[in-house]
ZAGUFI-960096 format. One record per residue: residue in three letters; z, y, x of N, C-alpha, C in turn. Coordinates in Angstrom, 2 decimals, decimal comma. Atoms other than C-alpha are relative to their C-alpha. Example, Ala and Ser with C-alpha at 12.3 -4.5 7.8 and 13.67 -1.06 7.14 Angstrom:
<rs>
[r ALA; [0,00; -1,19; 0,89]; [7,80; -4,50; 12,30]; [0,00; 1,20; 0,90]]
[r SER; [-0,06; -1,19; -0,82]; [7,14; -1,06; 13,67]; [0,73; 1,09; -0,77]]
</rs>
This chain:
<rs>
[r MET; [-0,85; 1,09; -0,47]; [32,68; 71,98; 150,59]; [1,11; -0,33; -0,97]]
[r ASN; [-1,06; 0,26; 0,99]; [35,37; 72,42; 147,94]; [-0,50; -1,02; -1,08]]
[r ASN; [0,63; 0,87; 0,99]; [32,98; 70,73; 145,52]; [-0,05; -1,43; 0,52]]
[r VAL; [-0,01; 1,32; -0,59]; [32,71; 67,77; 147,92]; [1,36; -0,63; -0,10]]
[r PHE; [-1,33; 0,53; 0,09]; [36,45; 67,40; 148,04]; [0,38; -0,35; -1,41]]
[r GLU; [-0,37; 0,23; 1,35]; [36,88; 67,66; 144,31]; [-0,74; -1,22; -0,55]]
[r SER; [0,74; 1,20; 0,43]; [34,11; 65,12; 143,71]; [0,54; -1,29; 0,59]]
[r PHE; [-0,52; 1,20; -0,70]; [35,49; 62,76; 146,28]; [1,35; -0,41; -0,62]]
[r ASN; [-1,27; 0,31; 0,61]; [38,95; 63,05; 144,83]; [-0,17; -0,63; -1,37]]
[r ASN; [0,26; 0,58; 1,29]; [37,57; 62,27; 141,38]; [-0,42; -1,45; 0,08]]
[r PHE; [0,42; 1,42; -0,23]; [35,83; 59,15; 142,65]; [1,20; -0,90; 0,35]]
[r ILE; [-1,13; 0,78; -0,42]; [38,99; 57,99; 144,32]; [1,00; -0,24; -1,14]]
[r GLU; [-0,92; 0,12; 1,08]; [41,06; 58,61; 141,24]; [-0,47; -0,94; -1,10]]
[r THR; [0,53; 0,74; 1,10]; [38,73; 56,64; 138,99]; [-0,81; -1,29; 0,33]]
[r SER; [0,99; 1,10; -0,37]; [36,70; 54,03; 140,98]; [0,71; -1,39; 0,01]]
[r THR; [-0,47; 1,41; 0,00]; [37,41; 50,41; 140,05]; [-1,02; -0,93; 0,71]]
[r LYS; [1,04; 0,71; -0,71]; [34,21; 49,37; 141,86]; [-0,34; 0,78; 1,30]]
[r GLU; [0,29; -0,69; -1,27]; [33,14; 50,12; 145,40]; [-1,34; 0,70; 0,04]]
[r GLU; [1,33; -0,51; -0,07]; [29,54; 51,03; 144,61]; [-0,07; 1,56; -0,07]]
[r SER; [0,05; -1,50; 0,10]; [30,25; 54,66; 143,61]; [0,50; 0,61; 1,23]]
[r LEU; [-0,56; -0,54; -1,30]; [32,34; 55,22; 146,68]; [-1,00; -0,20; 1,11]]
[r GLN; [1,03; 0,29; -1,01]; [29,63; 53,62; 148,83]; [-1,10; 1,06; -0,04]]
[r LEU; [1,07; -0,97; 0,11]; [26,99; 55,99; 147,47]; [0,52; 1,36; 0,38]]
[r PHE; [-0,50; -1,30; -0,41]; [29,25; 59,00; 147,91]; [0,14; 0,17; 1,48]]
[r LEU; [-0,15; -0,05; -1,44]; [30,03; 58,21; 151,53]; [-1,35; -0,03; 0,73]]
[r LYS; [1,37; -0,03; -0,55]; [26,34; 57,49; 152,18]; [-0,59; 1,43; 0,00]]
[r LYS; [0,49; -1,37; 0,11]; [25,61; 61,04; 151,00]; [0,82; 0,94; 0,81]]
[r HIS; [-0,83; -0,84; -0,81]; [28,54; 62,51; 152,93]; [0,61; -0,80; 1,18]]
[r PRO; [-0,53; 0,84; -1,08]; [28,86; 60,44; 156,16]; [0,97; 0,71; 0,89]]
[r SER; [-0,94; -0,72; -0,81]; [30,83; 63,19; 157,83]; [1,42; -0,34; -0,29]]
[r ILE; [-1,39; 0,42; 0,34]; [33,90; 61,96; 155,94]; [0,45; -1,19; 0,86]]
[r LEU; [-0,29; 1,19; -0,83]; [33,72; 58,64; 157,79]; [0,21; 0,41; 1,51]]
[r ILE; [-0,04; -0,43; -1,37]; [33,11; 60,39; 161,10]; [1,33; 0,71; 0,32]]
[r HIS; [-1,17; -0,76; -0,21]; [36,05; 62,77; 160,71]; [1,24; -0,89; -0,09]]
[r THR; [-1,15; 0,92; 0,16]; [38,30; 59,88; 159,71]; [0,13; -0,98; 1,15]]
[r PHE; [-0,09; 1,06; -0,95]; [37,44; 57,29; 162,30]; [-0,50; 0,23; 1,44]]
[r ASN; [0,51; -0,23; -1,35]; [35,56; 58,73; 165,23]; [1,10; 0,54; 0,93]]
[r GLN; [-1,10; -0,38; -0,97]; [37,87; 59,09; 168,27]; [-0,55; 0,74; 1,21]]
[r GLY; [0,45; -0,86; -1,10]; [35,93; 61,55; 170,35]; [-1,32; -0,36; 0,62]]
[r ALA; [1,27; 0,41; -0,58]; [32,67; 59,75; 171,00]; [-1,08; 1,04; -0,30]]
[r HIS; [1,03; -0,98; 0,21]; [29,53; 61,87; 171,32]; [-1,03; -0,53; -1,01]]
[r TYR; [1,06; 0,33; 0,92]; [26,81; 61,89; 168,70]; [0,34; -1,15; -0,95]]
[r PRO; [-0,32; 1,11; 0,91]; [28,61; 59,65; 166,18]; [-1,00; -0,04; -1,17]]
[r THR; [1,05; 0,15; 0,99]; [26,02; 58,29; 163,80]; [0,41; -1,09; -1,02]]
[r VAL; [-0,40; 0,96; 1,06]; [26,70; 56,48; 160,46]; [-1,28; -0,79; -0,43]]
[r LEU; [1,06; 0,90; 0,46]; [24,50; 53,48; 159,59]; [0,46; -0,79; -1,16]]
[r PRO; [-0,48; 0,77; 1,18]; [25,01; 52,25; 155,97]; [-0,65; -1,38; -0,06]]
[r LYS; [0,53; 1,37; 0,30]; [24,57; 48,55; 155,12]; [-0,79; -0,55; 1,26]]
[r PHE; [0,69; 0,52; -1,17]; [23,68; 47,57; 158,71]; [0,20; -1,54; -0,01]]
[r LYS; [-0,05; 1,47; 0,10]; [22,80; 43,84; 158,69]; [0,28; -0,60; 1,38]]
[r LEU; [-0,22; 0,90; -1,19]; [24,43; 41,74; 161,40]; [-0,86; -1,24; -0,16]]
[r SER; [0,81; 1,17; 0,39]; [22,83; 38,78; 159,66]; [-0,18; 0,05; -1,48]]
[r ASP; [0,30; -0,07; 1,44]; [21,62; 37,97; 156,18]; [1,31; -0,13; -0,81]]
[r GLU; [-1,24; 0,17; 0,73]; [25,20; 37,07; 155,21]; [1,05; 1,05; 0,41]]
[r LEU; [-1,03; -0,91; -0,52]; [27,13; 39,65; 157,23]; [-0,56; 1,42; 0,02]]
[r ILE; [0,54; -1,34; 0,15]; [26,53; 43,25; 156,17]; [1,17; 0,98; -0,19]]
[r PRO; [-1,04; -1,00; 0,18]; [29,27; 45,88; 156,88]; [-0,53; 1,17; -0,90]]
[r ASP; [0,39; -1,11; 0,89]; [29,28; 48,71; 154,35]; [-0,52; 1,21; 0,85]]
[r PHE; [0,39; -1,07; -0,87]; [29,05; 51,21; 157,17]; [0,31; -0,41; 1,51]]
[r ILE; [-0,29; 0,09; -1,41]; [28,84; 51,23; 160,97]; [-0,16; 1,38; 0,58]]
[r ILE; [0,08; -1,25; -0,75]; [29,60; 54,27; 163,12]; [-0,24; -0,35; 1,48]]
[r ILE; [0,20; 0,24; -1,42]; [28,15; 54,31; 166,62]; [-0,05; 1,33; 0,70]]
[r GLY; [0,00; -1,19; -0,78]; [28,96; 57,00; 169,13]; [-0,04; -0,41; 1,47]]
[r ARG; [0,20; 0,27; -1,43]; [28,43; 57,35; 172,89]; [1,06; 0,69; 0,82]]
[r ARG; [-0,93; -0,60; -0,94]; [30,96; 57,96; 175,65]; [-0,65; 0,00; 1,42]]
[r SER; [0,52; -0,08; -1,34]; [29,97; 59,16; 179,12]; [1,20; 0,23; 0,99]]
[r GLY; [-0,99; -0,09; -1,02]; [32,16; 58,60; 182,15]; [-0,66; 0,35; 1,34]]
[r THR; [0,56; -0,31; -1,27]; [31,70; 59,30; 185,81]; [-0,79; -1,18; 0,59]]
[r LYS; [0,66; 1,18; -0,52]; [30,63; 55,75; 186,57]; [-0,80; -0,83; -1,02]]
[r TYR; [0,63; 0,80; 1,01]; [29,48; 54,31; 183,25]; [-0,08; 0,74; -1,34]]
[r THR; [0,01; -0,48; 1,30]; [28,62; 54,96; 179,66]; [0,36; -1,21; -0,92]]
[r SER; [-0,39; 1,06; 0,91]; [29,85; 53,01; 176,63]; [-0,19; 0,47; -1,41]]
[r TRP; [0,12; -0,31; 1,43]; [29,55; 52,77; 172,88]; [1,39; -0,16; -0,64]]
[r ASP; [-1,04; 0,23; 1,01]; [32,29; 53,29; 170,29]; [-0,65; -0,51; -1,27]]
[r VAL; [0,57; 0,59; 1,18]; [31,49; 51,08; 167,35]; [1,09; -0,25; -1,07]]
[r ASP; [-0,94; 0,22; 1,08]; [33,35; 51,17; 164,04]; [-0,67; -0,70; -1,15]]
[r MET; [0,55; 0,75; 1,11]; [32,57; 48,50; 161,49]; [0,93; 0,17; -1,22]]
[r ILE; [-0,85; -0,42; 1,14]; [33,83; 49,53; 157,98]; [-0,29; -0,79; -1,24]]
[r GLU; [0,13; 0,66; 1,28]; [34,40; 47,50; 154,88]; [0,80; 0,84; -1,00]]
[r ILE; [-0,69; -0,74; 1,01]; [35,22; 49,50; 151,77]; [0,24; -0,88; -1,23]]
[r GLU; [-0,34; 0,65; 1,24]; [36,95; 48,15; 148,69]; [0,44; 1,06; -1,01]]
[r PRO; [-0,31; -1,02; 1,03]; [37,82; 49,88; 145,37]; [1,29; 0,74; 0,33]]
[r SER; [-1,23; -0,74; -0,06]; [40,40; 52,61; 145,30]; [0,99; -0,40; -1,02]]
[r ILE; [-0,87; 0,54; 1,02]; [41,73; 51,16; 142,09]; [-0,27; -1,47; -0,13]]
[r ASN; [0,12; 1,44; 0,06]; [42,37; 47,41; 142,08]; [0,76; -0,59; -1,17]]
[r ASP; [-0,61; 0,59; 1,17]; [43,23; 45,21; 139,11]; [1,09; -1,04; 0,43]]
[r ARG; [-1,08; 0,89; -0,50]; [45,50; 43,06; 141,33]; [0,69; 0,68; 1,15]]
[r ASN; [-0,69; -0,48; -1,16]; [48,10; 43,82; 143,93]; [-0,78; -0,42; 1,27]]
[r ILE; [0,67; 0,34; -1,27]; [46,75; 43,87; 147,46]; [0,97; -0,59; 1,05]]
[r PHE; [-1,04; 0,65; -0,80]; [50,04; 42,57; 148,90]; [0,89; -0,82; -0,89]]
[r THR; [-0,99; 0,82; 0,78]; [52,31; 39,75; 147,75]; [1,43; 0,51; 0,29]]
[r LYS; [-1,39; -0,38; -0,20]; [56,06; 40,17; 147,43]; [0,53; -0,54; 1,33]]
[r LYS; [-0,41; 0,54; -1,30]; [56,34; 38,08; 150,64]; [-0,64; 0,79; 1,14]]
[r GLY; [0,53; -0,82; -1,10]; [54,37; 40,70; 152,54]; [-1,28; -0,51; 0,55]]
[r LEU; [1,30; 0,46; -0,42]; [51,03; 38,91; 152,74]; [-1,13; 0,73; -0,70]]
[r SER; [1,10; -0,63; 0,69]; [47,61; 40,24; 151,91]; [-0,44; -0,84; -1,15]]
[r ALA; [0,42; 0,73; 1,22]; [46,16; 39,33; 148,53]; [-1,24; 0,69; -0,59]]
[r GLY; [1,09; -0,63; 0,75]; [43,19; 39,96; 146,24]; [-1,12; 0,46; 0,92]]
[r ARG; [1,17; -0,50; -0,68]; [40,37; 42,10; 147,52]; [0,28; 0,21; 1,52]]
[r LEU; [-0,35; -0,15; -1,44]; [42,23; 42,82; 150,79]; [-0,15; -1,30; 0,77]]
[r ARG; [0,08; 1,32; -0,69]; [42,43; 39,15; 151,66]; [-1,48; -0,36; 0,22]]
[r VAL; [1,41; 0,27; -0,15]; [38,67; 38,80; 151,05]; [-0,58; 0,85; 1,09]]
[r ALA; [0,52; -0,92; -1,02]; [37,94; 41,84; 153,16]; [0,40; -0,47; 1,42]]
[r GLU; [-0,46; 0,51; -1,32]; [40,01; 40,39; 156,02]; [-0,88; -1,17; 0,46]]
[r GLY; [0,87; 1,11; -0,34]; [37,89; 37,26; 155,87]; [-1,32; 0,49; 0,51]]
[r GLN; [1,23; -0,59; -0,47]; [34,82; 39,43; 156,25]; [0,09; 0,53; 1,42]]
[r ILE; [-0,21; -0,54; -1,35]; [36,27; 41,21; 159,28]; [0,05; -1,13; 1,04]]
[r THR; [-0,07; 1,19; -0,92]; [37,07; 37,82; 160,88]; [-1,42; -0,51; 0,32]]
[r ALA; [1,38; 0,51; -0,24]; [33,46; 36,73; 160,39]; [-0,81; 1,01; 0,86]]
[r TRP; [0,70; -1,02; -0,86]; [32,14; 40,02; 161,90]; [0,42; -0,13; 1,44]]
[r ARG; [-0,53; 0,08; -1,42]; [34,37; 39,67; 164,96]; [-0,57; -1,26; 0,68]]
[r GLN; [0,55; 1,26; -0,57]; [33,23; 36,05; 165,51]; [-1,48; 0,19; 0,31]]
[r TRP; [1,41; -0,22; -0,20]; [29,62; 37,11; 165,12]; [-0,23; 0,86; 1,25]]
[r MET; [0,18; -0,93; -1,09]; [29,99; 39,99; 167,57]; [0,34; -0,66; 1,34]]
[r GLN; [-0,34; 0,68; -1,21]; [31,63; 37,75; 170,17]; [-1,20; -0,78; 0,53]]
[r SER; [1,12; 0,79; -0,45]; [28,48; 35,65; 170,26]; [-1,33; 0,78; 0,12]]
[r ASN; [1,25; -0,65; 0,17]; [25,77; 38,17; 169,44]; [-0,08; 1,48; 0,33]]
[r ALA; [-0,04; -1,45; -0,24]; [26,85; 41,66; 170,52]; [-1,16; 0,50; 0,86]]
[r GLN; [0,95; -0,47; -0,95]; [24,56; 41,98; 173,47]; [-1,43; -0,35; -0,38]]
[r ALA; [1,31; 0,54; 0,24]; [21,55; 39,89; 172,49]; [-0,64; 0,49; -1,32]]
[r ILE; [0,52; -0,37; 1,26]; [21,22; 40,91; 168,85]; [0,41; 1,35; -0,50]]
[r PHE; [-0,54; -1,25; 0,53]; [23,49; 43,79; 167,87]; [-0,57; 1,20; 0,69]]
[r VAL; [0,42; -1,22; -0,79]; [22,56; 46,21; 170,63]; [-1,48; 0,37; -0,27]]
[r PRO; [1,36; -0,40; 0,25]; [18,75; 46,03; 170,21]; [-0,24; 0,49; -1,43]]
[r LYS; [0,17; -0,41; 1,36]; [19,04; 46,26; 166,40]; [0,57; 1,42; -0,24]]
[r ALA; [-0,63; -1,27; 0,14]; [21,40; 49,19; 166,63]; [-0,82; 1,10; 0,66]]
[r LEU; [0,84; -0,97; -0,73]; [19,19; 51,04; 169,21]; [-1,20; 0,35; -0,93]]
[r LYS; [1,15; -0,22; 0,87]; [16,22; 50,60; 166,81]; [0,37; 0,96; -1,13]]
[r LYS; [-0,45; -0,87; 1,12]; [18,17; 52,20; 163,92]; [0,33; 1,42; 0,46]]
[r LEU; [-0,37; -1,30; -0,54]; [19,48; 55,01; 166,07]; [-1,23; 0,80; 0,35]]
[r LYS; [1,25; -0,72; -0,30]; [15,97; 55,86; 167,25]; [-0,71; 0,45; -1,27]]
[r GLU; [0,59; -0,37; 1,29]; [14,68; 55,82; 163,67]; [0,68; 1,27; -0,55]]
[r LYS; [-0,71; -1,16; 0,53]; [17,36; 58,42; 162,79]; [-0,07; 1,14; 1,00]]
[r ASN; [-0,01; -1,05; -1,03]; [16,66; 60,44; 165,96]; [1,40; 0,45; 0,39]]
[r ALA; [-1,41; -0,28; -0,13]; [20,34; 60,19; 166,54]; [0,41; 0,58; 1,33]]
[r TRP; [-0,37; -0,44; -1,38]; [20,47; 60,70; 170,31]; [-1,08; 0,67; 0,71]]
[r ASP; [1,18; -0,60; -0,67]; [17,27; 62,60; 170,91]; [0,35; 1,10; 0,99]]
[r ASP; [-0,41; -1,07; -0,91]; [19,15; 65,46; 172,55]; [0,34; -0,53; 1,39]]
[r ASN; [-0,32; 0,66; -1,29]; [20,24; 62,99; 175,27]; [-0,66; -1,39; -0,04]]
[r PRO; [0,62; 1,28; 0,17]; [17,64; 60,25; 175,20]; [0,44; -1,09; 0,93]]
[r HIS; [-0,51; 1,03; -0,91]; [19,19; 58,49; 178,19]; [1,06; -0,83; -0,71]]
[r PHE; [-0,98; 0,76; 0,70]; [21,85; 57,45; 175,70]; [-0,58; -1,30; -0,67]]
[r TYR; [0,66; 1,23; 0,56]; [19,31; 54,99; 174,26]; [-0,02; -1,17; 0,99]]
[r ASN; [0,15; 1,07; -1,03]; [19,32; 53,04; 177,49]; [1,34; -0,74; 0,22]]
[r PRO; [-1,21; 0,74; -0,29]; [21,83; 50,22; 177,86]; [0,43; 0,18; 1,41]]
[r SER; [-0,49; -0,06; -1,38]; [23,94; 50,01; 180,97]; [-0,76; -0,98; 0,89]]
[r SER; [0,71; 0,83; -0,93]; [22,78; 48,19; 184,03]; [0,00; -1,47; -0,42]]
[r PHE; [0,17; 1,44; 0,30]; [21,61; 44,56; 183,69]; [-0,09; -0,23; -1,53]]
[r ASN; [0,15; 0,11; 1,52]; [20,92; 45,23; 179,95]; [1,32; -0,36; -0,72]]
[r TYR; [-1,32; 0,25; 0,61]; [24,65; 45,00; 179,21]; [0,54; 1,33; -0,50]]
[r GLN; [-0,59; -1,19; 0,57]; [26,14; 47,61; 176,84]; [1,50; -0,18; -0,20]]
[r SER; [-1,40; 0,02; 0,19]; [29,84; 48,15; 177,19]; [0,39; 0,62; -1,34]]
[r MET; [-0,34; -0,47; 1,36]; [31,42; 48,57; 173,73]; [1,46; -0,11; -0,23]]
[r MET; [-1,31; 0,12; 0,59]; [34,73; 49,29; 172,12]; [-0,17; -0,09; -1,50]]
[r VAL; [0,33; 0,24; 1,44]; [34,51; 47,80; 168,64]; [1,30; -0,05; -0,79]]
[r SER; [-1,15; -0,07; 0,88]; [36,99; 48,64; 165,90]; [-0,47; -0,45; -1,39]]
[r TYR; [0,34; 0,47; 1,34]; [37,13; 47,14; 162,42]; [0,97; 0,59; -1,01]]
[r ARG; [-0,84; -0,75; 0,92]; [38,35; 49,17; 159,44]; [-0,21; -0,54; -1,43]]
[r ILE; [0,03; 0,29; 1,44]; [39,19; 48,21; 155,83]; [0,60; 1,17; -0,70]]
[r VAL; [-0,45; -1,14; 0,84]; [39,48; 51,04; 153,33]; [0,23; -0,57; -1,41]]
[r ILE; [-0,31; 0,64; 1,29]; [41,20; 49,94; 150,14]; [1,25; 0,66; -0,64]]
[r GLY; [-1,14; -0,44; 0,76]; [43,54; 51,17; 147,42]; [0,54; 1,39; 0,29]]
[r ARG; [-0,68; -1,33; -0,19]; [45,98; 54,12; 147,43]; [1,28; -0,27; 0,78]]
[r ARG; [-1,29; 0,10; -0,74]; [49,11; 54,81; 149,43]; [1,04; -0,70; -0,83]]
[r SER; [-0,99; 0,55; 0,93]; [51,17; 53,82; 146,36]; [-0,19; -1,57; -0,07]]
[r ASP; [0,23; 1,46; 0,03]; [49,58; 50,31; 146,63]; [0,57; -0,67; 1,26]]
[r PHE; [-0,52; 0,54; -1,28]; [50,97; 49,86; 150,17]; [1,51; -0,10; -0,02]]
[r GLY; [-1,45; 0,00; -0,06]; [54,62; 50,91; 150,08]; [0,48; -0,52; 1,35]]
[r ASP; [-0,57; 0,45; -1,26]; [56,96; 49,66; 152,73]; [-0,59; -1,36; 0,46]]
[r ILE; [0,56; 1,27; -0,33]; [55,61; 46,09; 152,56]; [-1,42; 0,14; 0,62]]
[r GLY; [1,35; -0,17; -0,51]; [52,02; 47,19; 152,98]; [-0,11; 0,74; 1,31]]
[r ASP; [0,04; -0,72; -1,26]; [52,76; 49,64; 155,72]; [0,43; -0,85; 1,14]]
[r LYS; [-0,42; 0,92; -1,09]; [54,58; 47,01; 157,69]; [-1,09; -1,01; 0,28]]
[r TYR; [1,06; 0,96; -0,21]; [51,75; 44,56; 157,18]; [-1,15; 0,58; 0,82]]
[r ARG; [1,11; -0,60; -0,75]; [49,10; 46,97; 158,41]; [0,36; 0,35; 1,42]]
[r ASP; [-0,43; -0,25; -1,37]; [51,19; 47,96; 161,39]; [-0,02; -1,28; 0,85]]
[r ILE; [0,05; 1,27; -0,75]; [51,52; 44,32; 162,40]; [-1,41; -0,42; 0,31]]
[r LYS; [1,39; 0,36; -0,22]; [47,81; 43,72; 161,92]; [-0,62; 0,88; 1,10]]
[r TRP; [0,49; -0,93; -1,04]; [47,07; 46,80; 164,06]; [0,45; -0,45; 1,39]]
[r GLU; [-0,58; 0,35; -1,33]; [49,32; 45,68; 166,88]; [-0,49; -1,38; 0,46]]
[r GLU; [0,48; 1,36; -0,38]; [48,31; 41,94; 166,82]; [-1,44; -0,02; 0,36]]
[r SER; [1,46; 0,01; -0,30]; [44,66; 42,84; 166,93]; [-0,31; 0,88; 1,26]]
[r GLY; [0,23; -0,82; -1,15]; [45,13; 44,98; 170,03]; [-0,58; 1,36; -0,33]]
[r HIS; [0,48; -1,27; 0,55]; [44,51; 48,15; 167,96]; [-1,49; -0,02; -0,29]]
[r ARG; [1,40; 0,17; 0,33]; [41,13; 46,84; 166,81]; [-0,22; -0,13; -1,48]]
[r ILE; [0,16; 0,16; 1,44]; [41,76; 46,12; 163,10]; [0,98; 0,94; -0,69]]
[r GLU; [-0,80; -1,00; 0,68]; [42,97; 48,93; 160,86]; [-0,29; -0,08; -1,52]]
[r ILE; [0,07; -0,02; 1,50]; [43,70; 48,87; 157,09]; [0,53; 1,34; -0,44]]
[r VAL; [-0,43; -1,32; 0,41]; [43,84; 52,29; 155,48]; [-0,25; 0,21; -1,46]]
[r PRO; [0,27; -0,34; 1,38]; [44,20; 53,64; 151,93]; [-1,07; 1,13; -0,07]]
[r TRP; [0,92; -1,09; 0,21]; [41,60; 55,99; 150,51]; [0,53; 1,36; 0,20]]
[r ASP; [-0,67; -1,32; -0,19]; [44,09; 58,80; 150,72]; [-0,21; 0,56; 1,44]]
[r ARG; [0,28; -0,45; -1,37]; [43,50; 58,86; 154,52]; [-1,32; 0,81; 0,11]]
[r LEU; [1,31; -0,66; -0,02]; [39,86; 59,77; 154,02]; [0,07; 1,35; -0,75]]
[r LEU; [-0,16; -1,23; 0,80]; [40,80; 62,34; 151,34]; [0,72; 1,08; 0,83]]
[r ASP; [-0,71; -0,96; -0,85]; [43,27; 63,94; 153,73]; [-0,89; 0,64; 1,08]]
[r LYS; [0,89; -0,46; -1,04]; [40,67; 64,17; 156,47]; [-1,05; 1,01; -0,59]]
[r THR; [0,97; -0,84; 0,67]; [38,21; 65,74; 154,04]; [0,64; 1,38; -0,26]]
[r ARG; [-0,73; -1,27; 0,27]; [40,81; 68,39; 153,06]; [0,15; 0,80; 1,26]]
[r ILE; [-0,15; -0,68; -1,27]; [41,50; 69,21; 156,71]; [-1,32; 0,63; 0,51]]
[r PHE; [1,31; -0,44; -0,47]; [37,84; 69,45; 157,50]; [-0,44; 1,25; -0,76]]
[r ILE; [0,38; -1,18; 0,82]; [37,32; 71,92; 154,62]; [0,83; 1,23; 0,48]]
[r LEU; [-0,84; -1,09; -0,49]; [40,29; 74,06; 155,83]; [-0,51; 0,57; 1,32]]
[r GLU; [0,46; -0,40; -1,35]; [38,90; 74,11; 159,35]; [-1,32; 0,82; -0,12]]
[r LYS; [1,28; -0,73; 0,21]; [35,56; 75,38; 157,97]; [0,30; 1,44; -0,45]]
</rs>
């Protein structure tokens, strides 16, 4: 596991493109789970899950929650951007810029798509992928949507970009506002967050 941390740290220190980070996380999906899963059962990472031909999140995490009266899905849609950017990701006026602004546009498109297509398109496609991965075979009833073919979901949207030094006070304020205004549904995080979670996971091992 120390080799995983060291390799991940090296990618974060040097990556000016997202492809290398994408491949690393595809190989080590537990990093995403430990960073973003909030206690859902059987969290499963699906890379490059196509919402449509034009809308393809880098990763989606789907986990299942069971209550006394209902079950629901936790869904995290994740857009990754480079850890090293050639332009600032925030303006001096405290607005998003560069790759971050583009990523926010993608998040907006995903949210709009989910509002119209979550039940009719997303749920069946996601169930198909989960079955292909044997993700919930220990509890196959998890594959069944709730009554009336409606699947309750809590969907979160994550953007991973840059380093903590790229945020500063302006960036931290911006992401706090985005988090609050979105009802705690849109989160912008630096790659350092994932690296921290990887270090903690190694220590716990």
